[in-house]
Each structure stands twice: as C-alpha cells, then as structure tokens.
C-alpha positions in Angstrom: -17.0 -6.3 20.4 -19.9 -6.6 18.0 -23.0 -8.7 19.0 -24.8 -10.4 16.1 -27.7 -11.7 18.1 -31.0 -9.7 18.3 -34.2 -10.0 20.4 -37.5 -9.0 18.9 -40.4 -7.9 21.2 -43.6 -9.3 19.8 -46.6 -7.0 20.5 -50.0 -8.3 19.3 -52.7 -5.6 19.7 -56.5 -5.5 19.8 -59.2 -2.7 19.9 -60.0 -1.1 23.2 -63.8 -0.8 22.8 -67.1 -2.3 23.9 -67.2 -5.9 22.9 -69.7 -6.9 20.3 -70.0 -9.5 17.5 -67.6 -9.4 14.5 -64.5 -7.3 14.3 -65.0 -6.0 17.8 -65.0 -9.4 19.5 -62.2 -9.4 22.2 -61.8 -13.1 22.6 -61.4 -13.8 18.9 -58.8 -11.1 18.5 -56.8 -12.2 21.5 -56.8 -15.8 20.4 -55.7 -14.7 16.9 -52.9 -12.6 18.4 -51.6 -15.5 20.5 -51.7 -17.9 17.5 -49.8 -15.4 15.3 -47.1 -14.9 18.0 -46.8 -18.7 18.4 -46.3 -19.2 14.7 -43.7 -16.5 14.5 -41.7 -17.8 17.5 -41.8 -21.3 16.0 -40.9 -20.6 12.4 -38.8 -17.4 12.5 -36.4 -18.0 15.4 -32.8 -19.0 14.5 -29.3 -18.9 15.9 -29.3 -15.0 15.8 -33.0 -14.1 16.3 -35.0 -14.8 19.5 -38.2 -13.4 20.8 -39.7 -11.8 23.9 -43.6 -12.0 24.0 -46.1 -10.6 26.6 -46.5 -13.8 28.6 -46.6 -13.0 32.3 -47.0 -9.2 31.6 -50.6 -9.1 30.4 -53.0 -11.9 31.3 -54.4 -12.2 27.7 -50.9 -11.7 26.2 -52.2 -9.0 23.9 -51.8 -5.2 24.4 -55.1 -3.5 24.3 -54.9 -0.8 27.0 -52.8 2.4 27.2 -52.4 1.6 30.9 -50.2 -1.4 30.1 -47.7 0.4 27.9 -45.2 1.2 30.6 -45.0 -2.3 32.0 -44.5 -3.7 28.5 -41.7 -1.3 27.8 -40.1 -2.2 31.2 -40.5 -5.9 30.4 -38.7 -5.4 27.1 -35.9 -3.4 28.7 -35.3 -6.0 31.3 -35.1 -8.7 28.6 -32.8 -6.7 26.3 -35.2 -6.3 23.4 -33.6 -4.7 20.3 -36.7 -3.9 18.3 -40.6 -4.0 18.4 -42.8 -6.0 16.1 -46.4 -4.5 16.2 -49.0 -7.0 15.1 -52.7 -5.8 15.1 -54.8 -8.9 15.7 -57.9 -7.0 14.6 -57.9 -3.3 14.0 -55.5 -3.0 16.9 -54.9 -0.1 19.2 -53.1 2.8 17.4 -52.8 4.8 20.6 -51.0 2.1 22.6 -48.9 1.2 19.6 -47.7 4.8 19.2 -47.0 5.3 22.9 -45.0 2.0 23.3 -43.0 2.7 20.2 -42.2 6.3 21.3 -41.3 5.2 24.8 -39.1 2.4 23.8 -37.1 4.2 21.1 -35.9 1.1 19.2 -36.6 0.0 15.6 -40.3 -0.7 14.8 -41.8 -3.2 12.4 -45.6 -3.0 11.6 -47.5 -5.9 10.0 -50.7 -7.7 10.6 -52.2 -11.1 9.4 -54.5 -10.7 6.4 -58.2 -11.0 7.3 -59.2 -14.7 6.8 -62.7 -15.1 8.2 -65.7 -13.9 6.2 -69.4 -14.8 6.7 -72.2 -15.0 4.1 -73.9 -11.8 5.5 -70.6 -9.8 5.0 -69.6 -10.0 8.6 -65.8 -10.5 9.3 -64.0 -11.0 12.6 -61.0 -8.8 11.9 -60.1 -5.5 10.3 -56.3 -5.7 10.3 -55.4 -3.8 7.1 -57.4 -0.8 8.2 -55.6 -1.0 11.6 -52.2 -1.1 9.9 -53.1 2.2 8.1 -54.2 3.8 11.3 -51.2 2.7 13.3 -48.8 3.9 10.6 -50.4 7.3 10.6 -50.1 7.5 14.4 -46.4 6.6 14.3 -45.8 9.3 11.7 -47.6 11.9 13.8 -45.4 10.9 16.8 -42.2 11.0 14.7 -41.5 7.4 15.3 -39.4 5.8 12.5 -40.8 2.5 11.4 -41.0 0.1 8.5 -43.8 -2.2 7.5 -44.6 -5.4 5.6 -47.6 -5.5 3.4 -50.7 -7.2 4.9 -50.5 -10.9 4.1 -51.1 -14.4 5.7 -48.7 -15.4 8.4 -47.3 -18.2 6.4 -46.7 -16.1 3.3 -43.1 -16.0 1.9 -43.4 -12.2 1.8 -43.6 -12.0 5.6 -40.7 -14.3 6.0 -38.4 -12.4 3.7 -39.5 -9.0 5.0 -39.0 -10.1 8.6 -35.5 -11.5 7.8 -34.5 -8.1 6.2 -35.8 -6.3 9.2 -33.9 -8.4 11.7 -30.7 -7.8 9.7 -31.2 -4.1 9.9 -32.0 -4.3 13.6 -28.6 -6.0 14.1 -26.9 -3.2 12.2 -28.7 -0.5 14.2 -28.0 -2.3 17.5 -24.3 -2.3 16.8 -24.1 1.1 15.2 -25.6 3.1 18.0 -23.1 3.3 20.9 -20.2 1.9 18.8 -16.6 2.3 20.0 -14.1 2.9 17.2 -10.4 3.2 17.8 -8.6 5.9 15.8 -4.9 5.0 15.2 -3.1 7.9 13.6 -4.3 10.8 11.5 -5.6 11.0 7.9 -3.0 11.6 5.2 -3.0 15.3 4.5 -4.4 15.2 0.9 -7.3 12.8 1.8 -10.1 15.3 2.4 -12.7 12.7 1.5 -12.2 10.9 4.9 -12.8 14.0 7.0 -15.5 13.2 9.6 -17.4 15.0 12.4 -16.6 13.2 15.7 -18.9 15.5 17.7 -21.9 14.8 15.5 -21.3 11.0 15.7 -21.4 11.2 19.5 -24.4 13.6 19.7 -26.6 11.8 17.2 -25.5 8.1 17.5 -23.6 7.9 20.8 -20.6 6.7 18.8 -17.3 7.1 20.7 -14.1 7.6 18.8 -11.2 6.4 21.0 -7.9 8.1 20.0 -4.8 5.8 20.3 -1.5 7.7 20.4 1.2 6.5 17.9 3.7 6.6 20.7 1.6 3.8 22.4 1.6 2.0 19.1 5.4 2.2 18.8 5.9 0.9 22.4 3.4 -2.0 21.9 4.8 -3.0 18.5 8.4 -3.0 19.6 7.6 -4.9 22.8 5.9 -7.6 20.7 9.0 -7.8 18.4 11.3 -8.1 21.4 9.4 -10.5 23.6 7.2 -12.8 21.5 9.5 -14.3 19.0 7.9 -17.7 18.9 4.5 -16.3 18.2 6.0 -14.1 15.4 7.8 -17.1 13.8 4.6 -19.1 13.8 2.6 -16.2 12.4 5.2 -15.7 9.6 4.7 -19.4 8.7 0.9 -18.8 8.8 1.2 -16.0 6.3 3.4 -18.1 4.0 0.7 -20.8 4.1 -1.9 -18.4 2.9 -0.1 -16.3 0.3 2.5 -16.4 -2.4 5.1 -14.1 -1.0 7.5 -12.0 -3.0 11.1 -11.3 -2.1 10.3 -7.8 -0.8 7.8 -9.0 1.7 9.4 -12.1 3.1 11.9 -10.3 5.4 9.0 -8.4 7.0 6.6 -11.3 7.7 7.3 -11.3 11.5 6.6 -7.6 11.6 3.4 -8.2 9.8 2.4 -10.7 12.4 3.4 -8.3 15.1 0.6 -6.0 13.7 -1.8 -8.9 14.0 -1.0 -9.4 17.6 -1.0 -5.7 18.4 -4.3 -4.9 16.8 -6.1 -7.9 18.5 -4.9 -6.6 21.8 -6.0 -3.0 21.0 -9.5 -4.4 20.4 -9.5 -6.1 23.8 -7.8 -3.3 25.8 -10.0 -0.5 24.5 -13.2 -2.6 24.1 -13.5 -1.6 20.4 -16.0 -2.6 17.8 -13.8 -1.4 14.9 -10.6 0.5 14.2 -9.9 3.3 11.7 -6.1 3.1 11.1 -3.4 5.1 9.4 -1.4 3.2 6.8 0.2 5.6 4.5 3.1 7.3 6.3 3.4 6.9 10.1 3.6 3.1 10.3 6.4 2.8 7.8 8.4 5.5 9.5 7.5 4.4 13.0 8.1 0.7 12.9 9.5 0.1 9.4 6.6 -2.0 8.1 3.3 -1.5 6.3 0.1 -3.0 7.8 -2.0 -3.2 4.7 -2.2 -6.9 4.1 -2.6 -7.4 7.9 -6.0 -5.8 7.8 -7.2 -8.6 5.4 -5.8 -11.2 7.8 -7.6 -9.7 10.7 -10.8 -9.5 8.7 -10.8 -13.3 8.5 -10.5 -13.3 12.3 -13.6 -11.1 12.4 -11.8 -7.8 13.3 -12.9 -4.8 11.3 -10.2 -2.3 10.4 -10.4 0.4 7.8 -7.2 1.8 6.2 -6.3 5.3 5.2 -7.8 6.6 8.5 -11.3 6.3 6.8 -13.7 6.5 9.7 -16.7 6.2 7.3 -15.3 3.0 5.9 -15.0 1.5 9.4 -18.6 2.3 10.2 -19.8 1.1 6.8 -18.0 -2.2 7.2 -19.6 -2.7 10.6 -23.0 -2.1 9.1 -22.3 -4.6 6.3 -21.1 -7.3 8.6 -24.1 -6.9 10.9 -26.5 -7.1 7.9 -25.1 -10.7 7.4 -25.2 -11.4 11.2 -21.5 -11.5 11.1 -21.3 -14.3 8.6 -19.9 -12.4 5.6 -16.6 -10.5 5.3 -17.0 -6.9 4.2 -14.2 -5.5 2.1 -13.0 -2.0 1.4 -13.1 -1.7 -2.4 -11.8 1.4 -4.0 -9.6 2.5 -6.9 -12.8 1.7 -8.8 -13.0 1.8 -12.6 -15.8 1.1 -15.0 -15.5 -2.3 -16.7 -14.2 -1.7 -20.3 -17.1 -3.5 -22.0 -19.9 -4.1 -19.4 -21.2 -0.8 -18.2 -23.0 -2.4 -15.3 -19.8 -3.7 -13.7 -17.2 -1.9 -11.6 -13.6 -3.3 -11.2 -12.5 -3.0 -7.6 -9.0 -3.0 -6.2 -7.3 -2.3 -2.9 -3.9 -2.6 -1.5 -4.6 -4.9 1.4 -7.9 -5.1 3.3 -9.5 -7.8 1.2 -9.8 -10.9 3.4 -7.9 -13.9 2.2 -11.1 -15.9 2.3 -12.5 -13.8 -0.5 -9.9 -14.9 -3.1 -11.0 -17.1 -6.0 -11.0 -20.8 -5.1 -8.1 -22.7 -6.6 -6.3 -19.5 -7.6 -3.2 -18.2 -5.8 -3.4 -15.3 -3.5 -0.5 -12.9 -3.6 1.0 -10.8 -0.8 3.2 -8.0 -2.2 2.6 -5.6 0.7 6.1 -4.4 1.6 7.2 -2.7 -1.6 8.8 0.7 -1.6 6.6 3.7 -2.3 7.8 6.1 -5.1 7.1 9.8 -5.4 6.5 10.1 -9.1 7.2 13.6 -10.5 6.6 14.5 -14.2 7.0 17.7 -16.3 5.0 20.8 -15.5 3.6 21.3 -19.0 5.2 24.8 -19.3 8.4 26.0 -20.9 10.9 27.7 -18.7 12.4 31.1 -19.5 13.8 32.2 -21.9 11.8 30.0 -24.2 8.6 30.2 -22.1 7.1 32.2 -19.3 7.9 30.1 -16.2 10.9 31.2 -14.2 13.5 28.7 -12.9 12.7 29.8 -9.3 8.9 29.3 -9.8 9.5 25.8 -11.3 11.8 24.9 -8.4 9.2 26.0 -5.9 6.5 23.9 -7.6 8.7 20.8 -7.5 9.6 21.6 -3.9 6.0 21.6 -2.9 5.6 18.1 -4.5 8.7 16.8 -2.7 7.4 18.0 0.7 4.0 16.6 0.0 5.5 13.2 -0.7 7.9 13.1 2.2 6.7 9.7 3.2 7.9 8.1 0.0 10.9 5.8 -0.2 12.3 7.1 -3.4 11.8 10.1 -5.7 11.3 9.2 -9.4 11.5 12.1 -11.8 10.4 11.0 -15.3 9.3 12.0 -18.8 11.4 15.1 -18.8 12.4 16.6 -22.2 13.9 19.9 -21.0 17.3 19.9 -19.2 16.5 23.1 -17.2 13.2 21.8 -15.9 15.0 18.5 -15.0 17.6 20.5 -13.1 14.9 22.4 -11.1 13.2 19.1 -10.2 16.4 17.4 -9.1 17.5 20.3 -7.0 14.1 20.5 -5.4 14.4 16.8 -4.6 18.0 16.8 -3.3 17.6 20.0 -1.3 14.3 19.1 0.4 14.7 15.4 1.2 17.2 12.7 1.9 15.6 10.2 -0.5 17.3 8.5 -3.4 16.5 10.3 -6.7 16.0 8.5 -10.0 15.7 10.8 -13.1 14.6 9.9 -16.6 14.5 11.9 -19.9 12.2 11.2 -22.9 14.1 11.3 -26.2 12.6 11.9 -29.6 13.1 9.6 -32.6 16.2 11.7 -33.5 17.9 10.8 -30.2 17.5 14.3 -28.8 15.4 16.1 -26.2 12.8 18.7 -27.1 15.5 21.5 -26.5 18.0 19.7 -28.7 20.1 18.0 -26.0 21.7 14.7 -27.0 22.7 11.8 -24.8 26.0 13.3 -23.5 24.4 16.7 -22.6 21.6 14.8 -20.7 23.7 12.4 -18.8 26.4 15.0 -17.9 23.7 17.1 -16.3 22.3 14.2 -14.3 25.7 13.1 -13.2 26.7 16.6 -12.0 23.4 16.8 -10.0 24.3 13.6 -8.2 21.2 11.5 -9.1 21.3 7.9 -7.9 20.2 6.4 -11.3 19.5 7.9 -14.7 17.4 6.6 -17.5 15.1 6.9 -20.5 11.3 6.4 -20.5 8.3 6.8 -22.7 8.5 8.3 -26.3 8.7 5.0 -28.2 9.2 1.3 -27.8 12.3 -0.8 -26.8 13.8 -0.6 -30.3 13.4 3.2 -30.4 15.3 3.8 -27.1 18.0 1.2 -27.6 20.4 3.5 -29.5 20.2 6.1 -26.8 20.6 3.5 -24.1 23.8 2.2 -25.8 25.2 5.8 -26.0 24.4 6.5 -22.4 26.0 3.2 -21.3 29.2 4.1 -23.1 29.8 7.2 -20.9 27.5 7.1 -17.9 29.1 7.1 -14.4 25.7 6.4 -12.7 23.4 3.3 -12.9 21.0 3.3 -15.9 17.4 2.2 -16.3 15.0 1.9 -19.2 11.1 2.2 -19.3 10.0 2.1 -22.9 6.4 2.1 -24.1 4.6 -0.9 -25.7 5.5 0.6 -29.0 3.5 3.5 -30.4 -0.3 3.9 -30.5 -2.1 2.6 -33.6 -5.8 2.5 -34.6 -7.7 -0.4 -33.1 -11.3 -1.6 -33.6 -12.4 0.2 -30.4 -9.9 3.1 -30.3 -6.1 3.5 -30.1 -4.0 0.5 -29.0 -0.3 0.1 -28.6 1.6 -1.7 -31.3 3.5 -4.2 -29.2 2.1 -7.2 -27.3 3.8 -8.3 -24.1 5.7 -11.1 -25.8 7.1 -9.0 -28.6 7.9 -6.2 -26.2 9.7 -8.5 -23.8 11.7 -10.0 -26.6 13.0 -6.6 -27.6 13.8 -5.8 -23.9 16.5 -8.5 -24.1 18.6 -6.2 -26.2 18.4 -3.5 -23.6 19.1 -5.7 -20.6 22.9 -5.8 -20.9 23.2 -2.0 -20.7 21.0 -1.2 -17.7 20.6 -2.1 -14.0 16.8 -1.7 -13.9 14.0 -2.3 -16.5 10.3 -1.4 -16.5 7.5 -0.3 -18.8 5.8 3.0 -19.6 2.7 3.7 -21.7 0.7 0.7 -22.9 2.5 -1.8 -20.6 1.0 -3.6 -17.6 1.6 -6.3 -15.1 1.7 -9.0 -17.8 4.5 -7.0 -19.6 6.5 -6.5 -16.4 6.2 -10.1 -15.4 8.0 -11.2 -18.5 11.1 -9.2 -17.4 11.5 -11.5 -14.4 14.9 -13.2 -14.5 16.0 -11.4 -17.6 18.9 -9.8 -15.7 20.8 -12.0 -13.2 24.2 -10.5 -13.1 25.4 -6.9 -13.1 28.7 -5.5 -14.1 30.2 -2.6 -12.1 30.3 0.7 -13.9 33.7 1.2 -15.4 33.3 4.6 -17.0 35.3 7.5 -15.5 33.4 10.3 -13.7 31.9 12.7 -16.2 33.8 15.7 -14.9 35.6 16.2 -18.2 32.4 17.5 -19.9 31.0 21.0 -20.0 27.6 21.5 -21.6 25.0 24.1 -22.6 21.4 23.1 -23.0 22.1 21.2 -26.2 25.9 21.2 -26.9 28.8 19.7 -25.0 32.6 20.0 -25.0 35.2 17.5 -23.9 37.6 19.4 -21.7 40.3 16.8 -22.3 40.6 18.1 -25.9 41.9 21.6 -25.0 38.8 23.5 -26.1 39.1 27.1 -27.2 37.8 29.2 -24.3 37.3 32.9 -25.1 36.7 35.2 -22.1 34.4 38.2 -22.8 36.1 41.5 -21.9 33.3 43.2 -20.1 35.2 45.8 -18.0 33.9 48.6 -20.2 30.3 47.5 -20.0 29.8 47.2 -16.3 27.6 50.4 -16.1 25.3 49.1 -18.7 25.1 45.7 -17.1 24.2 47.2 -13.7 21.3 49.0 -15.4 20.1 45.8 -17.1 21.4 46.6 -20.6 23.1 43.5 -21.9 23.5 44.5 -25.6 27.2 44.9 -25.3 27.5 41.5 -23.6 25.5 39.8 -26.3 27.6 41.5 -29.1 30.7 40.2 -27.4 29.3 36.7 -27.1 28.4 36.6 -30.8 31.9 37.8 -31.7 33.4 35.0 -29.6 31.3 32.4 -31.4 32.5 33.9 -34.8 36.1 33.7 -33.5 35.7 29.9 -33.0 35.0 29.7 -29.3 34.1 26.3 -27.9 33.4 27.9 -24.5 32.7 31.5 -23.5 34.0 32.8 -20.2 31.9 35.4 -18.3 33.2 37.5 -15.5 31.5 40.7 -14.3 34.0 41.6 -11.5 33.3 45.1 -10.3 29.5 45.0 -10.8 26.9 43.8 -8.3 28.0 40.3 -9.0 25.5 38.3 -7.0 22.7 39.6 -9.2 24.6 40.7 -12.4 26.5 37.5 -13.0 23.3 35.5 -12.9 21.5 37.9 -15.2 24.4 38.0 -17.7 24.6 34.2 -17.8 20.8 33.9 -18.5 21.0 36.6 -21.2 23.9 34.9 -23.0 22.2 31.5 -22.8 19.0 32.9 -24.3 20.9 33.5 -27.6 24.1 31.4 -27.5 24.0 27.6 -27.3 27.7 26.8 -26.5 28.8 26.1 -23.0 29.9 28.9 -20.6 32.6 29.3 -18.1 31.3 31.2 -15.0 34.0 33.1 -13.2 34.2 35.3 -10.1 35.9 36.1 -6.9 32.5 36.0 -5.2 31.5 32.4 -4.4 27.9 33.3 -3.8 27.7 35.0 -7.2 29.0 31.9 -8.8 26.5 29.7 -6.9 23.6 32.0 -8.0 24.6 31.8 -11.6 25.3 28.1 -11.8 22.0 27.3 -10.1 19.9 28.5 -13.0 22.4 27.7 -15.7 21.0 25.3 -18.3 23.6 22.6 -18.4 27.0 21.9 -16.8 29.3 25.0 -16.9 33.0 25.3 -16.3 33.3 27.0 -12.8 36.1 29.2 -11.8 36.2 30.8 -8.3 39.2 33.1 -8.3 
C-alpha cells in the first residue's frame, strides 16, 4: 500500500580548501551548517516529513570531503532516506554534492541560506549564492535531476513553501517508482486512448502490472455472495445511508458491497498500490452488476481504482493523492465540456468514481449506478436504393457492425428513422446478430408521414412484422406535434408504444437557437400522450429537468387489445387491409423469363403499370422457371422502384421468397406454393 511519509537527508556542505579568514573559514561554515540544519529540523518536520542528518557520520556534521560521500550515502540508505537536501553553508563542495547525488539516485533539492555577515572592509564569511550556481552546474554535467529554491534567509516564507512543495513531490516519486498496479480485465475495444506500454513502465520506473484473471474475480465475487450475507446486508444499509437510491439500484446493493469486499481483499492479497479495472462489459456479464459507484466508495476508504481499464488514470490518481500526503481524494473527471459562459471553467462528470466525500455539503448524493445500457443506433445519412446509392445489403452490414460492437448493451434502441427500408435493415441486423430486446422509433414530419411518404399504418405494420419489442415516435417536433400520430398508432398497434418528443422546435434566442418549450410546458403537454404509451422520454432540447417531471405521470398500464397486424400488406408508403378482399392482379410473366434472366425488366414494368391501371390493390409476382433465387429478388426491387402499391411475392422456391422478402420495402403478401 501507499506510504505517505518521507525522510529527507540533510546535507550541509563547506569548501574543501586551505583555511583562511572570511569565506574560507572552516569553523564558521561548519557552525552555520549545523544551525541551518537545526532550524529546518525544528520548523519543517511534521506528521509526514522527518529528517536524517549527518550526526554520528562526520564529526563536524558537515560534508566537506569527497572521501565521506560513500559513508553518507550508506547512512542514508540504512535510514530509508527518500530525498537529499543539499545546503551549502559557504560556497560548499560541488564535487562532493555531485558525487553523493549521483550515487544515491533519489530526488535532490538545492538551496543555501543567504549571506548575512558583511564587514566594513567588504569581507564576508560566506559565498553561498555562488556555491549554488556551481553545484547546479555540476549536477547538470553529471545528469542528476534536481530542483532548487532561490537563495534566501532560512526563515523566509519562500523556503518554507518551496520545501513543502518539494516534499510533496518526493512523496509522489517515492510511491510511483516500484508501484504495483492490479489489472482487472481488459480495456473496452474502442478505447484506444487507454492503451499503455507495460514493458516501458517496468524498464523505466520499476512499475509492476499484476494481471488478475476474470475467472478469479468471478470465483471470489460469488463466494462472497454465498458466504458473507451479514456483511453484505450491513454494507447495503451503509450505501443507503450515504446515497439517495433509485429503484433500479436498490436490488443490487448487496452485489455492490460484494465488490467493496472483493477489491479490498485484492489489494491485500496482491500487495497492490492501485487497481486499473474493467467496468464496461465483463463485470455486468460476469456477475450481473456494475462496479462504478463502488470505486467512489472505495476512494473514501483510501483505495485507488481507475475505471475503464485506464492505467494512466490509476497512476495519475496515485500521484495526486501523494501530492497531498494522502489527505485529499483524487477523482477521475472526464466527459468534460467547456462551461457555456465562463471560458476558464470545465464541467466534469463521471459515472461513479467520485468519492462520496466530494459531494456538496447539505446537498443529496445520488446513486443511479445499475441502470441498463442502451445501444443507440440512428440513421446512416444516406438514401437506400433505388432512391439513393446505398444497397440494402451494405446498409445491413453497417448496422451489423454497430450491433456487434455494442454486444455488451442491455437493449438496442433504433431511433430517428424516416425511411422504412433503412429501418428494416437496422432491425434485421439487430435481431439476427444479438438476443437483446429491440426498440424502434420513426420520426414523422408535420404531415404525419415519413420522408418516403409512409403513414402510421405502414410504419407500425413493418415494425410489428419484424418482431420489435416496442415501437415509437421520437424527434421532429414537440409533444403536440406527435400526439396525432401516437393516437393513430395506439388505435392499431399490437406492440407497446413509446414517445420521445423534442422540447418544441428551435427558435432564435439572445445567444443562439433555443427550443421553444420549457420543462413545465413540455411536461404538461406530455400528459396528453401518457394514456397512449407505455414509455415516455425526451429528445432534442430536453434534459434531466424535463425527464424528472415525467415521474409518476403513468401509474397504470392497460394491456394491448388490438389484434395482431397480420391483416395488413404494405409497400413503402401505401397499405391494404386484407380483410376487405383487395383486388390482387398477378403479372403474367411466363413470356418474359428470357428477358428477366438477362436483366431486362421492361416487360415486367409494363405489366405492372397495366395492373395499376386496371385497379390493382396488390400486384402478384411469380418468376417460376427463371433462376428464381436471384431473379425474384431483382424483379421485386425493379417493380418497387416505380410502383408504390403492395406486392404479393410468390414461388415454389422458399429460398427465393426469403431473398425477395428480405429486401422488400414494406410488408408483402407471401405465397410459397
């Protein structure tokens, strides 16, 4: 563990030369050196700083000969000296000062008392400032790192402040070199900023990184849960006494305290000074709890743990704590943003490692550590074919990469979509590459339609057919703007609904755009939406104060009574109720199979236009006899590029139907003969 006490070796020096009056007088310099040391020992010692002088090593207690360097160094080693304070009593001995500093290899401070004895004839008894210059040059020549305090009287405030700063740095250096840091888990894959060089740390600073296998963590954690229930119950009550706990966190309080017990034991077992710990993925999946707030609790117990596997943060916190001799609590502040009006202020936030003791006095301290993590996916910013250049398969693969990258999330939230085909690619990527719940949300324009013209029924029929766990509306406008669409969706939806409107629309403000609705007005409008949805939130322009006003607005939920939406067929912007016996016209394509096989779809499109002219509500497509697994998909895409009514996709080949339906923009009628 970290040691916040330091010993300073006091080394007064005098000139090694033939004695003669004035600044070369041995006895005067030796007496001055002893008095200076005595003053420093009396006035600068404290609970964390002690001294080792030259008593019993050199008879005059002042270093003046190169021959005494080795025994002074040995004396300091035997007494555990952490740094050397060089004090020239007259000019001093630059040769001995350099040799001792080089041999001992610890931090060096250089200062000497200002000359204070002058005679009428110009004679003075000391030459300290000149000696400081000479010693500093010798230390530089010998590549000895050092710092200095400007030549001043021994009782000057400048010496006191400078010496205190030096001892704080000595404490930091003492604990930094040779430090042992536990590494629990690996860094999250995207976090390149926390990459570190373990070999360099060992080679240059003798820092040892101690890997702790997550299998060991799992065994220890589960053993604590099983065998130490009284400690866990008491720990849970301790957390409740410190924090205001939300409903998501309370069931996990004993698991949180299990982290406290486990990490304390890791420090002892592995003799660690700090820990760099994983907190994004493995812990949640391994033991079903997140340790974030626990790191703050442990900070108040004087244990240093950095989150996000940030080794540099662990080392930096050690340095900061040592600079205060262990009295202050360092904290890991990130997610920084510049203050909106004071350019000299940064706003800091972090999800857990702030110690409880740092919170503002007489203000509540909240623990909301155990909430679910959402993988939020938005639109790609490109139109899909045939209206743009991005293929369905390419869009799917992009969304798939996002889903795989966020595999540690608890829920996938797809939002702000205004194209049904892009939504379909995103939902399929989510459903086919994870087992997580999927919430999906469209953004409707003022006319109640999506960018591609789809209305509420077209949108909800697609989401229902894809098997999303909840469907909703977000962004675009305020609560009053999305209310009509929410009501329409609620009248037909067979999946739970949610709403996340903006705080109105942006308007010009004195310092730039602002949103038109304050939190009170916005919350009042949300009361009209509440009866139609299971979940409510906010989008652009809202914040914690907005969301807080939703608390308690919904207390009861009615079960969904609408029948399954299997009676609806859609294109990308039209829908047909199959219960009303729609007019389905099958295209006769037998005579066009050769052209279709060659990629010529003119005859197909002519037939589709004729079917529309003949009053078709749905067009049936069957290319039986062609290379169906490719041709059926191509024909469906070609027809959808020019015709906006729903299609019936028909074939004896199940794989051909699957290929065509997959990239179909909407909910087709499917017929596998």
